[in-house]
C-alpha positions in Angstrom: 90.1 122.3 168.1 92.7 120.6 168.6 96.0 122.7 167.9 98.6 120.6 166.1 101.7 121.2 168.2 103.9 123.5 166.7 106.6 120.3 165.9 109.7 120.4 162.6 108.4 116.7 161.4 104.2 118.3 161.3 104.5 117.3 157.4 106.5 114.2 157.2 104.7 110.6 157.2 105.2 107.5 158.3 106.3 106.5 154.3 108.8 108.7 154.4 110.5 107.4 158.0 110.5 104.0 155.9 111.6 105.0 152.7 114.8 106.6 155.1 115.1 103.2 157.2 115.0 101.0 154.2 117.9 103.6 152.6 120.4 103.3 156.1 119.2 99.9 155.3 120.4 99.0 152.6 122.6 101.5 151.0 121.4 102.5 148.1 117.9 104.3 147.1 117.0 101.9 144.0 117.8 98.8 147.0 115.0 101.1 148.6 112.2 101.4 146.3 112.6 98.1 145.0 112.5 96.7 148.8 109.6 99.5 149.4 107.3 98.5 145.7 107.7 102.1 144.8 110.0 104.4 142.4 113.7 105.5 143.1 112.2 109.1 142.6 109.8 108.9 145.1 111.7 107.1 148.0 114.8 110.2 147.4 111.4 112.9 147.3 110.4 111.1 150.8 114.1 111.7 152.4 114.4 115.2 151.2 111.1 116.6 152.6 112.6 114.7 155.8 116.5 116.0 155.2 114.1 119.8 154.4 111.7 119.8 157.5 115.0 118.9 160.2 117.0 121.2 158.6 120.4 118.8 158.3 121.7 115.9 155.9 120.3 112.8 156.6 122.5 111.1 153.8 125.4 111.9 151.4 125.3 111.0 147.5 127.1 110.4 144.8 127.2 108.5 141.8 128.5 105.2 143.4 127.1 105.0 146.9 125.6 106.9 149.9 126.6 107.1 153.2 124.3 108.1 156.4 125.6 111.2 158.3 125.9 111.4 161.9 122.8 112.8 162.1 121.3 109.8 160.0 122.6 107.6 162.3 121.2 109.0 165.4 118.2 110.0 163.5 117.6 106.3 162.2 117.4 105.0 165.7 114.5 106.7 166.4 112.6 106.1 163.4 112.6 102.2 164.1 111.3 102.8 167.8 108.6 104.9 166.1 107.8 102.5 163.1 107.9 99.9 166.5 105.4 101.5 167.3 103.3 102.3 164.6 103.1 98.6 163.4 102.1 97.7 167.3 99.2 100.0 166.9 98.2 98.9 163.3 98.1 95.2 164.7 95.2 96.0 167.0 92.9 96.0 164.2 95.0 93.3 161.6 92.5 89.9 163.0 89.6 92.6 161.2 91.3 92.6 157.6 91.2 90.6 155.3 95.4 90.3 153.6 95.4 90.7 150.4 98.5 91.1 147.6 101.3 89.4 146.7 103.8 87.8 148.3 107.2 86.8 146.7 109.0 84.1 148.8 112.4 81.2 148.0 113.1 78.6 148.8 115.4 75.3 148.7 114.3 72.6 146.0 113.9 69.8 148.9 111.8 72.0 151.2 109.6 73.3 148.4 108.8 69.2 147.8 108.7 67.8 150.8 106.5 70.6 153.4 106.2 73.3 151.4 104.6 72.1 148.1 102.2 69.8 149.5 101.0 72.3 152.6 101.5 75.5 150.3 97.1 75.7 149.3 95.9 75.3 153.0 98.3 79.3 153.0 96.4 80.4 149.6 92.8 79.4 151.2 93.0 80.3 153.6 94.5 83.8 152.6 92.1 84.0 149.3 93.0 87.6 149.0 97.2 87.1 148.8 99.2 85.4 145.7 102.3 84.0 146.3 105.5 83.2 143.6 107.9 80.6 144.1 111.1 80.9 143.6 113.0 77.3 144.3 117.1 77.3 144.5 119.9 75.8 146.0 121.2 79.6 145.2 121.0 81.7 148.4 119.1 84.5 146.8 119.5 88.5 146.6 116.2 88.9 148.3 116.5 93.2 147.6 117.6 92.8 144.1 115.3 90.1 143.4 112.9 91.7 145.3 111.8 88.2 147.7 109.4 88.7 150.6 111.0 86.1 153.1 113.4 83.7 152.2 113.3 79.5 154.0 116.8 78.8 154.3 118.4 76.0 156.1 122.3 76.6 157.4 124.2 75.6 160.6 123.7 79.7 161.2 122.9 82.7 159.8 125.5 83.8 156.8 124.1 87.4 155.7 123.4 90.4 158.0 119.7 90.1 157.3 116.8 89.2 159.5 116.7 85.8 160.5 113.4 84.1 162.3 115.0 80.7 163.6 112.1 78.3 162.4 113.0 74.2 164.0 116.2 72.6 164.3 116.8 69.8 160.9 118.5 67.1 161.7 120.6 65.3 159.1 121.0 61.6 158.4 123.6 58.7 156.5 120.9 57.1 154.1 121.2 54.5 151.3 118.7 51.7 149.0 118.5 48.4 150.9 120.2 47.2 147.4 123.9 49.3 147.4 124.3 48.1 151.1 123.6 44.7 150.2 126.0 45.1 147.4 128.6 47.1 149.0 128.2 46.0 153.1 127.2 48.6 155.5 129.9 50.0 156.9 131.1 49.6 160.4 132.6 53.1 161.7 132.6 56.6 159.7 136.5 55.3 158.4 135.0 53.6 156.8 132.6 56.1 154.8 136.2 56.3 152.1 135.9 53.1 150.4 131.6 53.8 149.6 130.5 55.6 146.5 129.1 58.5 148.5 126.3 60.8 147.3 127.2 64.8 148.5 125.1 68.4 148.9 126.9 71.2 147.4 126.9 74.2 149.9 130.2 75.3 148.4 133.2 74.9 145.6 133.9 71.9 146.5 132.4 68.8 148.7 132.0 69.3 152.5 133.1 67.1 155.0 130.8 64.9 156.3 130.7 65.9 160.6 129.6 63.0 162.7 130.2 62.4 166.2 129.0 59.3 168.6 130.2 61.4 171.9 130.8 65.0 172.7 133.1 66.6 169.6 132.6 66.7 166.3 134.6 64.8 163.9 135.2 65.7 160.0 135.2 62.2 157.6 136.5 63.5 153.9 134.2 60.7 151.5 135.0 59.7 148.2 131.7 61.9 146.5 130.9 60.0 143.1 127.9 62.7 143.1 128.2 66.5 143.2 124.8 68.3 143.4 123.0 71.3 145.0 120.0 69.5 144.6 118.8 67.0 147.3 116.2 65.8 144.7 118.6 64.8 142.5 120.8 62.9 144.6 117.9 61.5 147.0 117.1 59.7 143.3 120.5 58.5 143.2 120.6 56.9 146.4 117.0 55.4 145.9 118.0 53.9 142.7 121.2 52.1 144.4 123.4 54.9 143.7 125.6 55.4 147.3 125.5 56.8 150.8 123.6 60.0 150.7 123.9 62.6 153.5 120.2 63.8 153.6 118.4 66.5 155.8 116.1 64.0 158.2 112.8 65.6 156.6 113.6 65.0 152.8 113.8 60.9 154.0 112.0 59.9 155.9 109.0 58.9 154.2 111.8 56.6 152.5 113.1 55.3 155.8 109.4 54.8 157.0 108.6 52.7 153.5 112.5 50.9 154.0 113.2 52.1 151.3 116.4 53.8 152.9 118.2 52.5 155.5 120.1 54.5 157.8 123.9 54.0 158.0 125.7 54.3 161.1 122.9 54.7 163.1 124.9 54.8 166.0 126.6 58.7 165.0 125.3 61.7 164.8 125.5 64.0 161.6 125.7 67.7 162.2 122.0 69.4 162.1 121.0 72.3 160.5 118.6 75.1 161.2 116.1 76.2 159.5 115.2 80.0 158.8 113.2 82.7 157.0 114.7 85.2 156.5 113.2 88.3 155.9 114.8 91.8 153.7 113.9 93.9 156.3 115.0 94.5 160.1 111.9 95.7 162.0 109.4 97.2 158.7 107.8 93.9 158.6 104.2 93.3 155.8 101.3 91.7 157.0 101.5 89.3 154.3 105.1 87.9 155.5 104.5 87.8 159.2 101.6 85.2 158.4 103.8 83.2 155.7 106.3 82.7 158.4 103.8 81.9 160.6 101.8 78.8 158.3 106.3 78.1 157.7 106.7 78.1 161.5 103.4 75.5 161.8 104.4 73.4 158.8 107.3 72.4 160.3 106.7 71.6 163.7 104.5 69.3 163.2 106.9 68.3 160.7 108.6 64.9 160.4 112.2 65.0 160.5 112.7 68.4 162.2 113.1 69.1 166.2 111.7 72.5 167.8 114.2 74.7 168.5 113.0 77.6 170.7 109.4 79.5 170.4 108.3 82.5 169.1 105.9 84.0 166.9 106.6 86.3 163.5 104.9 89.3 165.6 108.3 89.5 167.0 110.2 90.2 164.4 108.1 93.8 164.1 108.2 94.5 167.9 111.3 93.5 169.4 114.6 94.4 168.0 116.0 91.4 169.7 114.1 88.9 167.0 114.5 90.8 164.5 118.6 90.8 164.3 118.2 87.2 163.8 117.5 85.9 168.6 113.8 85.1 168.1 114.6 81.7 168.8 118.0 80.2 171.2 119.9 78.3 167.9 119.6 74.9 169.5 120.7 72.1 167.3 
């Protein structure tokens, strides 16, 4: 008969380690509970069981916040390594197990309308045991508060400390309806944009300058914005109707360009692109459902007209490679 080693963590569970890691990374028992889909009392009990087994305080609690002790910081690093090994072991059986449960996803309107919407049924057909809730918003979601498993974002660089997985580069293009250009003329240079009616996306409180180059250096051009919105599809509809010159993600208007409904403006200039990221709330604890969805999105953007490949790698890297989980799974090419 095998004898259980005399270790102080014999009573600890994998769940207790996951709870502790989540508490450290969210700095909150309630946020950790939402992330793990447990009750706050369950998370508290799991962390307390670890502290009792170790005979050391891992976190200090107050009514407003928590702080991780020195012992907790050291233990946290070891927990990450343990959980990576556990997830690797479990992945051996993943191909034989049908994915079930619920997945909550966030995506910006343009991506949801053009890339995700027409193809999401393929993911659902492949995983009949899964249900998906897609939250469409231009605002950056709070993944912990909103219980988001994965968010698709369009950014030049990651804007948070959450784990970012680079999926593709997303070129941008200036374009307008031929009817608008016939009435107002085709600007020969970026400086001439100031005399045109422009449609700008809202990425901050103010309209951002348009960044263009026809050589090596990017230049910022302030334009006369007649219509400002955080909804790219509204801007596209206005552009199609002859409302002005818009600055769009190429994938958003590629079909319109191919059909002649829109025309590229300043074709000799490159517009500064952004990147398509999948963002997850937990650096190393990745649900199989999330991993499958990221792989699905990776496949979509790889073959999507108007996007460019950006590095290599698969979503499994998020759970097995620390560097990938910290946001460097693929080189950030533009």
